[in-house]
GUGU-472299 format. One line per field, with one value per atom (N, C-alpha, C): residue in three letters; atom name; residue number from 1; x, z, y. Coordinates in nm, 2 decimals. Example, Ala and Ser with C-alpha at 12.3 -4.5 7.8 and 13.67 -1.06 7.14 Angstrom:
// GUGU-472299
type	ala;ala;ala;ser;ser;ser
atom	N;CA;C;N;CA;C
seq	1;1;1;2;2;2
X	1.32;1.23;1.32;1.28;1.37;1.29
Z	0.78;0.78;0.78;0.71;0.71;0.79
Y	-0.57;-0.45;-0.33;-0.22;-0.11;0.00
This chain:
// GUGU-472299
type	met;met;met;ser;ser;ser;phe;phe;phe;tyr;tyr;tyr;thr;thr;thr;tyr;tyr;tyr;ala;ala;ala;his;his;his;tyr;tyr;tyr;thr;thr;thr;ser;ser;ser;asp;asp;asp;thr;thr;thr;lys;lys;lys;gln;gln;gln;leu;leu;leu;leu;leu;leu;ser;ser;ser;ile;ile;ile;gly;gly;gly;lys;lys;lys;gly;gly;gly;arg;arg;arg;gly;gly;gly;lys;lys;lys;arg;arg;arg;ala;ala;ala;trp;trp;trp;gln;gln;gln;his;his;his;phe;phe;phe;ser;ser;ser;arg;arg;arg;asn;asn;asn;lys;lys;lys;his;his;his;trp;trp;trp;lys;lys;lys;asn;asn;asn;lys;lys;lys;val;val;val;ala;ala;ala;lys;lys;lys;his;his;his;gly;gly;gly;leu;leu;leu;ser;ser;ser;val;val;val;glu;glu;glu;ile;ile;ile;leu;leu;leu;ala;ala;ala;asn;asn;asn;trp;trp;trp;gln;gln;gln;thr;thr;thr;glu;glu;glu;gln;gln;gln;glu;glu;glu;ala;ala;ala;phe;phe;phe;glu;glu;glu;his;his;his;glu;glu;glu;lys;lys;lys
atom	N;CA;C;N;CA;C;N;CA;C;N;CA;C;N;CA;C;N;CA;C;N;CA;C;N;CA;C;N;CA;C;N;CA;C;N;CA;C;N;CA;C;N;CA;C;N;CA;C;N;CA;C;N;CA;C;N;CA;C;N;CA;C;N;CA;C;N;CA;C;N;CA;C;N;CA;C;N;CA;C;N;CA;C;N;CA;C;N;CA;C;N;CA;C;N;CA;C;N;CA;C;N;CA;C;N;CA;C;N;CA;C;N;CA;C;N;CA;C;N;CA;C;N;CA;C;N;CA;C;N;CA;C;N;CA;C;N;CA;C;N;CA;C;N;CA;C;N;CA;C;N;CA;C;N;CA;C;N;CA;C;N;CA;C;N;CA;C;N;CA;C;N;CA;C;N;CA;C;N;CA;C;N;CA;C;N;CA;C;N;CA;C;N;CA;C;N;CA;C;N;CA;C;N;CA;C;N;CA;C;N;CA;C;N;CA;C;N;CA;C;N;CA;C;N;CA;C
seq	1;1;1;2;2;2;3;3;3;4;4;4;5;5;5;6;6;6;7;7;7;8;8;8;9;9;9;10;10;10;11;11;11;12;12;12;13;13;13;14;14;14;15;15;15;16;16;16;17;17;17;18;18;18;19;19;19;20;20;20;21;21;21;22;22;22;23;23;23;24;24;24;25;25;25;26;26;26;27;27;27;28;28;28;29;29;29;30;30;30;31;31;31;32;32;32;33;33;33;34;34;34;35;35;35;36;36;36;37;37;37;38;38;38;39;39;39;40;40;40;41;41;41;42;42;42;43;43;43;44;44;44;45;45;45;46;46;46;47;47;47;48;48;48;49;49;49;50;50;50;51;51;51;52;52;52;53;53;53;54;54;54;55;55;55;56;56;56;57;57;57;58;58;58;59;59;59;60;60;60;61;61;61;62;62;62;63;63;63;64;64;64;65;65;65
X	0.08;0.00;0.09;0.06;0.17;0.13;-0.01;-0.06;-0.11;-0.14;-0.21;-0.29;-0.38;-0.47;-0.43;-0.41;-0.38;-0.43;-0.47;-0.52;-0.40;-0.39;-0.30;-0.40;-0.36;-0.40;-0.35;-0.37;-0.29;-0.28;-0.17;-0.12;-0.23;-0.20;-0.27;-0.45;-0.50;-0.65;-0.68;-0.62;-0.69;-0.76;-0.74;-0.81;-0.72;-0.82;-0.80;-0.74;-0.64;-0.55;-0.56;-0.56;-0.56;-0.56;-0.62;-0.62;-0.56;-0.44;-0.38;-0.37;-0.30;-0.30;-0.09;-0.05;0.11;0.14;0.29;0.32;0.48;0.52;0.67;0.61;0.72;0.72;0.63;0.53;0.48;0.42;0.34;0.28;0.33;0.46;0.57;0.63;0.61;0.74;0.68;0.75;0.72;0.76;0.82;0.82;0.71;0.73;0.58;0.46;0.44;0.32;0.31;0.21;0.20;0.22;0.23;0.25;0.17;0.03;-0.05;-0.02;-0.02;0.02;0.14;0.24;0.36;0.35;0.28;0.26;0.17;0.06;-0.03;0.07;0.14;0.20;0.33;0.40;0.49;0.46;0.34;0.24;0.17;0.12;0.03;0.07;0.22;0.24;0.14;0.21;0.16;0.12;-0.02;-0.06;-0.07;-0.08;-0.05;-0.17;-0.24;-0.35;-0.34;-0.30;-0.30;-0.43;-0.52;-0.68;-0.74;-0.62;-0.66;-0.54;-0.55;-0.43;-0.49;-0.40;-0.42;-0.36;-0.38;-0.31;-0.27;-0.35;-0.32;-0.32;-0.28;-0.30;-0.40;-0.47;-0.63;-0.75;-0.71;-0.78;-0.76;-0.67;-0.63;-0.66;-0.65;-0.70;-0.85;-0.93;-1.11;-1.10;-1.05;-1.06;-1.04;-0.93;-0.91;-0.96;-1.08;-1.18;-1.32
Z	0.00;0.00;0.00;-0.07;-0.12;-0.05;-0.06;0.02;0.11;0.21;0.31;0.36;0.44;0.47;0.59;0.66;0.81;0.88;1.00;1.10;1.17;1.19;1.31;1.39;1.54;1.65;1.72;1.83;1.90;2.03;2.10;2.19;2.31;2.34;2.52;2.50;2.36;2.37;2.30;2.18;2.11;1.96;1.99;1.83;1.74;1.64;1.51;1.42;1.41;1.32;1.20;1.12;0.99;0.89;0.81;0.74;0.62;0.59;0.46;0.42;0.30;0.25;0.20;0.21;0.16;0.16;0.16;0.15;0.24;0.31;0.36;0.49;0.49;0.66;0.64;0.55;0.50;0.66;0.69;0.82;0.95;0.93;1.08;1.03;0.94;0.85;0.91;0.98;0.98;0.92;0.78;0.70;0.61;0.53;0.42;0.51;0.61;0.68;0.75;0.74;0.75;0.88;0.90;1.01;1.14;1.08;1.21;1.28;1.18;1.23;1.31;1.22;1.34;1.46;1.49;1.60;1.70;1.63;1.71;1.77;1.71;1.72;1.85;1.82;1.88;2.06;2.06;2.16;2.25;2.15;2.22;2.19;2.11;2.07;1.95;1.92;1.78;1.75;1.78;1.74;1.62;1.56;1.40;1.41;1.33;1.35;1.21;1.13;1.04;0.99;0.88;0.91;0.78;0.73;0.62;0.50;0.46;0.34;0.20;0.09;-0.05;-0.11;-0.23;-0.34;-0.45;-0.49;-0.56;-0.46;-0.53;-0.48;-0.52;-0.61;-0.64;-0.51;-0.48;-0.36;-0.25;-0.23;-0.09;-0.16;-0.26;-0.26;-0.26;-0.25;-0.26;-0.13;-0.04;0.11;0.20;0.14;0.19;0.19;0.09;0.08;0.17
Y	-0.12;-0.01;0.09;0.20;0.30;0.42;0.47;0.62;0.58;0.69;0.64;0.84;0.79;0.93;0.97;1.04;1.08;1.20;1.22;1.32;1.38;1.50;1.60;1.61;1.60;1.61;1.71;1.80;1.85;1.76;1.73;1.62;1.65;1.78;1.79;1.78;1.84;1.86;1.73;1.72;1.61;1.69;1.81;1.93;1.88;1.84;1.83;1.96;1.91;2.01;2.03;1.87;1.88;1.71;1.72;1.58;1.61;1.50;1.52;1.36;1.34;1.19;1.21;1.09;1.13;0.99;0.98;0.82;0.80;0.72;0.75;0.80;0.92;0.97;1.11;1.14;1.27;1.34;1.20;1.22;1.29;1.32;1.29;1.40;1.46;1.59;1.72;1.82;1.93;2.05;2.01;2.13;2.14;2.25;2.24;2.27;2.31;2.33;2.46;2.54;2.68;2.73;2.84;2.92;2.89;2.88;2.87;2.69;2.63;2.45;2.43;2.51;2.50;2.61;2.64;2.76;2.63;2.60;2.49;2.40;2.30;2.20;2.22;2.39;2.43;2.48;2.50;2.51;2.41;2.29;2.16;2.06;2.02;1.90;1.83;1.73;1.66;1.56;1.49;1.35;1.29;1.17;1.15;1.03;1.03;0.92;0.87;0.74;0.68;0.67;0.73;0.70;0.55;0.57;0.46;0.44;0.30;0.30;0.27;0.32;0.32;0.26;0.16;0.11;0.25;0.37;0.47;0.60;0.68;0.82;0.88;0.86;0.90;0.83;0.75;0.67;0.77;0.79;0.86;1.02;1.06;1.22;1.22;1.12;1.12;1.09;1.00;1.02;1.14;1.19;1.33;1.40;1.42;1.53;1.52
């Protein structure tokens, strides 16, 4: 399974920050994120949940929506 969808939550309050799609280590990377995301993570920490695995990028895009 090449692609996955993921959710980012704050570690302390479990507030949803974002939903995304990626492969490899994308869900845990901090670069290529906006300033708001970086500020929230710096203050509250980050919890990552893999939501589903997909064979194709198109399937992952559809699930991300």
